[in-house]
C-alpha positions as CSV (number, residue, x, y, z in Angstrom):
1,M,118.8,174.5,82.1
2,K,121.7,175.5,79.9
3,K,122.9,178.1,82.3
4,T,122.9,175.7,85.2
5,L,124.8,173.1,83.2
6,L,127.4,175.6,82.1
7,T,127.8,176.9,85.6
8,L,128.3,173.4,87.0
9,I,130.9,172.6,84.3
10,L,132.8,175.8,85.1
11,I,132.7,175.2,88.8
12,L,133.9,171.6,88.5
13,T,136.7,172.7,86.1
14,T,137.9,175.4,88.5
15,L,137.8,173.0,91.5
16,W,139.8,170.4,89.5
17,D,142.5,172.9,88.7
18,T,142.8,174.2,92.2
19,A,143.0,170.7,93.7
20,S,145.8,169.8,91.4
21,Q,147.8,172.9,92.3
22,C,147.5,172.1,96.0
23,S,149.0,168.6,95.5
24,M,151.9,170.1,93.5
25,C,152.7,172.6,96.2
26,R,152.6,170.0,98.8
27,A,155.0,167.7,96.9
28,V,157.5,170.5,96.4
29,L,157.3,171.6,100.0
30,E,157.6,168.1,101.4
31,S,160.7,167.4,99.3
32,E,162.5,170.4,100.6
33,A,164.6,170.1,103.8
34,D,164.2,173.8,104.5
35,T,161.1,174.4,106.7
36,G,161.2,178.2,106.3
37,Q,159.7,178.0,102.9
38,A,156.9,175.7,104.1
39,E,156.1,178.1,107.0
40,A,156.0,181.0,104.6
41,I,153.6,179.2,102.3
42,N,151.4,178.4,105.3
43,D,151.4,182.0,106.5
44,G,150.4,183.1,103.0
45,I,147.5,180.7,103.0
46,V,146.3,182.0,106.4
47,Y,146.5,185.6,105.2
48,L,144.6,184.8,102.0
49,M,141.9,183.0,104.0
50,A,141.5,185.7,106.6
51,F,140.9,188.7,104.5
52,P,137.6,187.6,102.9
53,Y,136.2,186.8,106.3
54,I,137.2,190.2,107.6
55,L,135.7,192.0,104.6
56,V,132.4,190.0,104.9
57,G,132.3,190.7,108.6
58,G,132.7,194.4,108.0
59,V,130.0,194.5,105.5
60,L,127.6,192.5,107.8
61,Y,128.4,194.9,110.6
62,V,127.6,198.0,108.5
63,V,124.3,196.3,107.4
64,Y,123.5,195.5,111.0
65,R,124.1,199.1,112.1
66,S,122.0,200.4,109.2
67,F,119.0,198.2,110.2
68,K,119.4,199.1,113.9
69,K,119.4,202.8,113.1
70,K,116.3,202.5,110.9
71,K,114.5,200.5,113.6
72,S,115.3,203.0,116.4
73,Q,114.0,205.9,114.2
74,Q,110.5,204.3,113.9
């Protein structure tokens, strides 16, 4: 019970911090007249979002090939 409560508190604290940072970035980027900086931030977000999906997809592909190889040997 204590582990669950501690985990929940840590998750909520982390989410609260990240949400506040997003609003700060948005306010800074909306106040700037230069759209180049906003586009650079958006590109960075896309790159940061894409890499975990690529890595997970690669791991799942390796696991799939491993199971397929074991099944064909039987």
